C-alpha positions in Angstrom: -32.7 -82.7 39.8 -29.5 -82.4 42.6 -27.6 -83.0 40.1 -28.7 -80.0 38.5 -28.9 -77.1 41.4 -25.0 -78.4 41.8 -24.6 -77.4 37.8 -26.1 -74.5 38.4 -24.2 -73.3 41.6 -21.1 -73.2 39.9 -22.3 -70.2 37.2 -20.3 -67.1 39.4 -23.4 -64.6 40.3 -24.3 -62.4 37.6 -22.9 -64.1 34.9 -25.4 -65.8 32.7 -22.4 -66.9 30.2 -20.1 -67.8 32.7 -17.3 -65.4 31.8 -15.3 -64.5 34.4 -15.9 -61.1 36.1 -12.8 -59.3 35.4 -13.3 -59.8 31.9 -16.6 -58.1 31.8 -15.3 -54.9 33.9 -12.4 -54.2 31.4 -13.0 -51.1 29.5 -13.3 -51.1 26.1 -9.3 -49.9 24.8 -9.5 -46.2 23.4 -8.5 -46.4 19.0 -5.4 -45.2 18.2 -5.1 -40.6 18.4 -4.6 -39.6 14.6 -1.0 -38.0 15.1 -1.7 -34.2 13.7 -0.8 -33.1 10.4 2.6 -31.5 9.7 2.1 -28.4 8.2 4.4 -26.3 5.7 6.4 -24.0 8.3 7.1 -21.0 5.8 8.8 -18.1 7.0 6.2 -14.5 6.9 8.0 -13.2 3.8 7.9 -16.4 2.2 4.0 -16.6 3.2 3.1 -13.4 2.1 5.0 -14.0 -1.4 2.6 -17.3 -1.5 -0.5 -15.4 -0.8 0.4 -12.7 -3.2 0.9 -15.2 -5.8 -2.3 -16.9 -5.3 -4.2 -13.8 -5.8 -2.4 -13.3 -9.0 -2.9 -16.5 -10.7 -6.6 -16.4 -9.8 -6.8 -12.9 -11.4 -8.5 -11.5 -8.5 -8.3 -7.5 -8.9 -8.8 -5.0 -5.7 -12.3 -5.3 -4.7 -12.5 -8.7 -5.4 -13.4 -11.6 -2.5 -10.5 -13.8 -1.4 -10.2 -17.1 -0.5 -11.5 -17.4 3.5 -8.4 -18.1 6.1 -9.3 -21.7 6.7 -9.2 -22.0 2.6 -6.0 -20.6 2.6 -4.1 -23.1 5.5 -5.4 -25.8 2.8 -4.6 -24.4 0.2 -1.3 -23.5 1.4 -0.7 -26.1 3.4 0.5 -23.9 6.4 -0.3 -22.8 9.7 -3.3 -21.0 10.9 -1.8 -18.8 12.6 1.0 -18.3 10.1 -1.3 -17.8 7.5 -3.1 -15.1 9.9 0.0 -12.6 10.8 0.9 -13.2 6.9 -2.6 -11.3 6.2 -2.2 -8.7 8.8 1.4 -8.0 7.3 -0.4 -8.1 3.6 -3.1 -5.6 5.1 -0.8 -3.0 6.5 0.2 -2.5 3.1 -3.0 -2.2 1.4 -2.6 -5.5 -0.3 -5.7 -7.3 1.5 -8.5 -5.7 3.0 -9.9 -7.7 5.9 -13.9 -6.8 6.6 -15.1 -8.1 10.1 -18.3 -10.0 9.5 -17.9 -10.0 5.7 -14.2 -11.5 4.7 -11.5 -10.9 2.9 -11.0 -8.9 -0.1 -7.9 -7.7 -2.1 -7.6 -4.0 -1.0 -7.1 -1.2 -3.3 -3.6 -1.1 -2.9 -2.7 3.1 -2.4 0.2 4.9 -1.9 -1.0 5.5 1.9 1.7 3.9 3.8 4.4 5.1 1.2 3.3 8.7 1.7 2.9 8.9 5.1 6.5 7.2 5.7 8.3 9.3 3.3 6.3 12.3 4.8 7.3 11.2 7.9 11.3 10.3 7.6 11.3 14.1 6.4 9.8 15.5 9.4 13.0 13.5 11.0 15.3 15.7 9.2 13.2 19.1 9.8 13.0 17.9 14.0 17.0 17.2 14.1 17.9 20.0 12.5 19.4 18.7 8.9 16.9 21.3 7.1 18.4 20.6 3.8 14.9 18.7 1.7 17.0 18.8 -1.7 17.2 15.0 -1.7 13.6 14.5 -2.2 13.7 17.5 -4.5 15.8 15.7 -6.5 13.5 12.5 -6.6 10.3 14.4 -7.5 12.5 16.3 -10.6 13.4 13.0 -12.4 10.0 12.0 -12.1 8.6 14.8 -12.9 11.2 14.9 -16.2 10.3 11.3 -17.2 6.4 12.1 -17.2 7.4 14.8 -19.2 8.9 12.5 -21.7 6.3 10.4 -21.8 3.7 12.7 -22.1 5.2 13.8 -25.1 6.6 10.2 -26.2 4.4 10.7 -29.5 5.2 13.8 -30.8 1.8 14.9 -30.4 0.5 17.8 -27.8 -2.0 16.2 -24.7 -5.1 18.0 -23.9 -3.9 20.8 -21.5 -7.7 22.5 -21.4 -7.5 21.7 -17.1 -3.7 23.0 -17.4 -4.8 26.1 -18.9 -7.5 26.7 -16.3 -5.6 26.0 -13.1 -2.7 28.5 -15.0 -5.5 31.3 -15.2 -5.8 30.5 -11.3 -2.0 31.3 -10.5 -2.5 34.4 -12.6 -5.4 36.0 -10.2 -3.5 34.7 -7.2 -0.1 36.7 -8.4 -2.3 39.8 -8.7 -2.8 39.9 -4.2 -0.2 37.6 -2.8 1.3 34.3 -3.5 0.4 31.9 -5.3 -1.2 29.2 -3.4 0.8 25.6 -2.6 -2.6 24.0 -3.9 -2.9 25.6 -6.8 0.7 24.9 -7.7 -0.2 20.9 -6.6 -3.1 21.1 -9.6 -1.1 22.7 -11.8 1.5 19.3 -12.0 -1.4 16.9 -11.7 -3.0 18.5 -14.4 -0.1 18.5 -16.5 -0.4 14.5 -16.4 -3.6 13.7 -16.0 -3.4 12.8 -19.8 -1.6 9.7 -19.3 -4.2 8.3 -16.8 -1.8 7.2 -13.8 -3.7 6.7 -10.6 -0.1 6.3 -8.4 1.4 9.8 -10.0 -0.8 12.7 -8.4 -0.8 10.7 -4.7 2.9 10.1 -5.2 3.7 13.8 -6.1 1.5 15.0 -3.7 3.5 13.2 -1.1 6.2 16.0 -1.7 4.0 18.5 -1.0 3.1 17.6 2.4 6.1 17.7 3.0 7.9 21.1 1.5 4.1 22.6 3.3 5.7 21.1 6.9 8.8 23.0 5.6 7.5 26.3 5.5 6.7 26.4 9.1 10.8 25.5 9.3 12.2 27.8 6.4 9.8 30.5 6.9 7.9 32.5 4.0 10.2 32.3 0.4 11.7 35.2 -0.8 10.2 34.2 -4.6 8.1 36.4 -6.8 4.7 35.1 -7.5 5.1 36.3 -10.9 8.2 34.4 -11.6 6.3 31.7 -9.8 3.9 31.9 -12.8 6.4 32.6 -15.3 7.6 29.0 -14.7 4.9 27.6 -14.9 3.8 29.1 -17.8 6.7 28.3 -19.4 6.3 24.8 -19.3 3.1 24.5 -20.5 4.1 26.7 -23.7 6.9 24.2 -24.3 4.3 20.8 -23.4 2.0 22.8 -25.7 4.7 22.7 -28.4 5.2 19.4 -27.8 9.0 20.8 -27.5 10.6 17.9 -24.9 14.3 19.6 -24.5 12.2 23.0 -24.1 10.0 21.6 -21.6 12.7 19.7 -20.0 14.6 23.1 -19.9 11.6 24.7 -18.2 11.0 22.4 -15.5 14.6 22.4 -14.7 14.1 26.6 -14.5 11.4 25.9 -12.2 12.6 23.4 -9.8 15.6 26.2 -9.0 12.6 28.0 -7.6 11.5 25.3 -5.5 15.3 24.7 -4.1 15.2 28.4 -3.0 11.9 27.9 -1.2 13.1 25.1 0.7 16.6 26.6 1.3 17.8 26.2 5.2 17.5 29.9 6.2 21.2 31.0 7.6 
């Protein structure tokens, strides 16, 4: 029995197996950390192009829901901050619409940014004393001549019912004063209505906005109201006859009047 006691005394206190206390106290070694996933580092423009291509390849149209930000990070193999910046840039031009609390959608891609920029740049010319806006008139004339050619491409006159109504309003206004700028604008929008181009109206509207701003600088036009009516009526008759050369000539005469209104004061 004494031998048994001596044997038990050799076992350190607190140990049931004879293992040393130092081994029991050693903490478990932590699992090795996984290296961070390397994301594709693309510049902003490249990432925007890839998001636009994704929209096209998925067949998405304005109003459709887009993949979430996290999904885009995975699918484009890009950093989250880079994807977020690319989405903000696309949102600024209307390609992406971010509805907070609902998600991201393909935007309507309106021309509002272009129109606002055009008006703002033109205001520089007005405020800076460079009051010659004929360059804008040149651009608008090129656009309208191209639209006239497209309008009469098949030799068949378009439906001009709305144009006739606006022309009648012009004649009434001319009896009492100048033709209103909005009436002039409606004439041109109605003229190309049958083309069904949703971008044309807002784009031409930008030129009217600039012209209206210019009136405060240039003052009142000396063009007679009856001349305004006559020039628009000549365009109407030529289009009704599906006579493109005559329509282009009438449009040229119309823009001579526009340039007269936008001529800087001496």
